[in-house]
N, C-alpha and C positions, 0 to 999 in steps of 0.2 A: 828655518831649521824645517825640513819636511822628515813628516813618519812614515811608515812605509806599516801596511795591515800588522806585520808580525812583530815589529816592536811595539806598536802601542797594544798590541795583547799582553805583550813582556812586560812593560812599563806600566800595565793597568794590573798587574798581579802584584809586583814590589811597589810601587810608589802610586797609589791609585788619585791622590790629589794632586801630586804633578804633573800627570796627565789631563785631568779634566783641566789645568790651568792654560798647559803649554797648548795641547790638539785644538788643532783650528775649528771654529764653529762649522764650518762646512762640514765634514765630517760627521758632528753629530747630528746636524738638519738632515744627514743621507739617510744617518743608519734611523733618526726618529720618523724619515717621510716614511722610509718601507715597511717599520713594524705599524705605522699607525695605518699602511694600507692593509696589512694582514687581519689586524683588528678589525676595520669595516667588513671584510670579507666574511667572518665567522661572526660576526656580531645581525649581520643583517639576514634576512632566510630569503629575501630575494638575489642578493648578492651571491649566497651560498650556492644557489639554483646554478645563478649564472655561471658563477665559477666551476659548478661540476658539471653544467652541460658546454661547455667552451674548452678548446684544445684538446689536449691527451685526457681531460680526466670526463672523455664521454663513456655513456653506460658501451662495455664491451656486447655486441652480441654473442649466444652460449647457441652452437649450433646443436640444430633440432628443437632448439626451445625457444628461444627469441633470435629467429636469423635475421630478419630484416627492422622489426617496428622494434622502437627502445620505450622506455617507461613513459617517455613522454605524451608519445603518439599513441599508445595506448590508454593512456588516460586521456585525452582529448577523445577519442573514440569513445570511448565508456561514457561520458558526459553525453555526448549527442545521442546515446543509444536508450539512455536512462532516460523514460518517460517524468516529467513534472510531476508532482502531487497535485489532484484537483483542489481546487479553492472549496470549499464548505461554509456556504453562507447561511447554513441553517444544520440545525444537530438533528440526527435521526433518531426515533424510538422506536421501540416495539413492544406493545403490552396488551395484556389479555384483560378480556374485561368478563368476568363468569355473571351471570344475570338468569331471570327464572325464562322457561321456553314459552312466551306469550305473543303478541302479536302489540308492535308497538315498538319491542326493546328497541331494536336494531336502528328505526330511523331517530330517538331519541337521542342514542350516542352521537350516530353520525354527526345530527342536529348540534351538539355541545363542540365537537371537534371543528366545524365549519364555526359557527361561531365566534373560536377562539383563534380562528385564521391559519388553522392547522392546513400543510397538502398531504390527503392521505392517497399512500403510494399503492398500500397491499391493503386488505381486508376480506375475513377469512371467517365465517359463521357457520357453527355444526354443532349437533348434538353432541350431549357428554356420555358417559358409560352409566350416570348415573339419571333418574327418569324426571323428566320436567326443569333441569339443569342446559343451559346452552353455553359456548364459550365462541367469543370474538377474538379473533390477534388479528391487531391494526397495527399497520407500518404506516409511521407518519411522522414529517419534519416541523420543526417549529424551533424555538426560541424554550429554555430550559424554564423561565420563568411562567409561561401559556402553561406549560407542559402539569406544572405540581398545580397551577388551579383548574386543569383540567380534569387532571385527577381529583379531584375534590370535587368537582359537581359532578360527576360521572359516580364517584361513592355515595352520593346523596341523594341519586333514583332509586326509589323502591325497589324496582326488580332487581337491582344490581347487587349481586352479594358482595365481590370484592375486586380490586381491581391490581393487575397484574405487573411490575414492571422489568420486562427483559433486556434494559438498555445496558446494562453494565455488570448483565451476569453470563456466564459461560451457557451456551447452550447449543442446542442443534437446531438447525432449521434447514426447513425441506421444503421446495415448491415442485409440483406436477406441470407440466406439458405437455401438448399437443399440437402437432404443425402437421400440416400437409403441403407437401412439395409436389413442384410440377414434375410430367414425367413423359411429356406429349415428345415424342422423339422416339425413333426406330432402334436409336444406337443403343446397345446393351451397357458404354461405358460409363453414364451418366447414373444408373441404376445401381454399377458397381461400386462410383464416386459417393453417392449418396450413402450408402451400405457401409464403406469403412468410414465415412465421418462418422457414422450413428457406433461405431462399433469403440472407437477412441473414447466414446464419451459415455459407453456404456447404456446407450439408449436401443430401443429395441421396435422393429417393424411389425407395428400391428394393423395394417391394412393396407395392401396394394390393388390397383388397376391398372388398364390400360393409358392412365392420363394421370396418373397423382399417385401418390404415396405418404400414407401417415404414419409417422415415427411417434413414439412417446418417451419422454424421458422424466425420471423424478431425480432431483436431486438440489444442490445449494441453488439461491438465485443467481448468483456470481456465475457457475458453471452453465446455467441456461442462458444466458446472456451471450457466455462465449461459442458455443451451440447455434444460437440464432443468428451470431453473427457470420459465421463458417457456413451454415445453409443457405444463409441471403440468396449466394450469387448461383444456386439452382433455382431457385423461382419459390419466394411462398408464396402459395393459395390464400391459406388461413392458419392462424397462430392462437393456442387460447392457454391460459396461465392460469394458476388456481389461486395465485397469492401462496405468501411465505405462512408456512406453520411452523411453530417452533413447541420448543419444551427444553425445561432448563434439564442439563445434568445433573448426574447424579453426587457426583463429587464437583464442590466450587473450592479446591485450593485447599486449605485447613479446615475448611466446612463443609461436614457432610449432611446431606437433605436430609430433612427432618429435624435437626437440629438450631438451636437459636447459638451457638459457640462458634 
């Protein structure tokens, strides 16, 4: 005896045990296979993505917002345009060394760093507001273990008063730049283009002649790098950088400058 779907539904409600015994196995196999397929679609993220992007489930374009591009195309383009994170082989550190203003101190400090295998990126040494006290700001790369040993050796030097580590501190860093650009052309378009780029970075033109122009910029080191990259096509004749100068911010999260809490 053959059962229709309507008869099966009615008998299931009244006599569930009778239907289970008398219904063909093919009917339950077909129902079980269809439910298994739906379960596979919802249980796998890859299958669900294929299910959404196939057939009638495709994302419909929104007029004026997403006309042609779909979400999948947008994500793919965004991944291509996003730059990769640089691989850091060594950690970067910024330290301040307060020492007496006397000959030979700078060479002693740099000698300890060179013996530990540090690569010194920037070095700024100058006098302070206190007579007889100098301040050396050093930007370098190396391992954490080497850094701790180098700080201890610097503090053991007799002329050194203290060594301040600004590596994990909120700081204000600035650097000065003087760059001379080629201006050997009869067209005024090049001069206008240089001034436009300089104004975008708040750089000032401090000297100009028939063959060259000198611009100055006082900003973060990353901003100076970007400025030099943009003015390089104009022709850089000379460039001088002062090195990074740092100073801790007055407020360090919950800690106020001058307090130990």
